[in-house]
N, C-alpha and C positions, 0 to 999 in steps of 0.2 A: 710700703709693702705690693708688690706687683699680683692682682687680681688673675685668677687662672677665668677663662669667657667660657661659658656653655657655646662649643658648636653649631648646636641645635638653634641656637638664637641668633648665631649670627649670619645663618644659611635662610632663618624667616624673614627677618630684618632684609636680608640682599635679594631673596625671593620677592617681597613688594614692593621695593626700593626698582627690582630692573620689573616691574610690569607697570610700574611709575615713568621710568625712564625707561623707557626701548628703546632709543635709537640710540644708549650706551651698551656694549658688550656687556654681557653677564658676565666676565674677568674683572672689566670697570669697577662694574658695581661692586662686586666682592671685595676687590682689595680697597675701595674709598672705607665698607664698611670695616675692616678689616682696618684701615687707618686710623679712623675713629676713633677705634675701640683703644688701641695701643694709644694712641694720643691722648688723648682724656687722661688714660691711667699713668701715662706718666706725666700728666701735666698735675697728678694728684688730687683727681675728680673722684666721686664715688660714682664708676660707670655701671648704669645699670643699661638694661638694652632698648630702654625707651629714649634717654638722653645720646645712644649712637645714632639710635633711627633720628630724630631732630637733625642733628648736625650734621651726618653723612649727607640726610637728602639738600639740606642747606649747600653742601658744598658740590653735588651732583647738579646742582642749577645752576650754579654757576659756571660748569663746566659746558651746558647747556648751552644757557646765553652769549658763553665768551666764543661759541662755536663760528667759524667766517657767515655770512649766509649763502655762499659757493655749499657751504659742506666738505669743500678741500679745501686745508692746510698748503699752505705755504711753503718750499722748500727750504730749508736754513739757508740765511747767506754765507758767505763762504771768505768774510770780512776783505770782501773789495777783488778778490779773483774771478766773479763773476762776471764783471764790468768789459763790455766792449775798449780796443783799444784804438 
């Protein structure tokens, strides 16, 4: 059975995590928190705000650590069409 989640809990979690991960947009952090809740729920876990915060924090840390050192994201390749002839 799917649980309903208190919006206030999600907002508080997103606020704390955004303070911790200021390099990411607030929208990105909110989406991560929401997706974490829904994923845990889908997998059948007893979802608590503490669980959501811990898992979302791990995901956000991975996002920050996987960013290119330059901070720039390379444009996607176009399957060889960007090669010079």
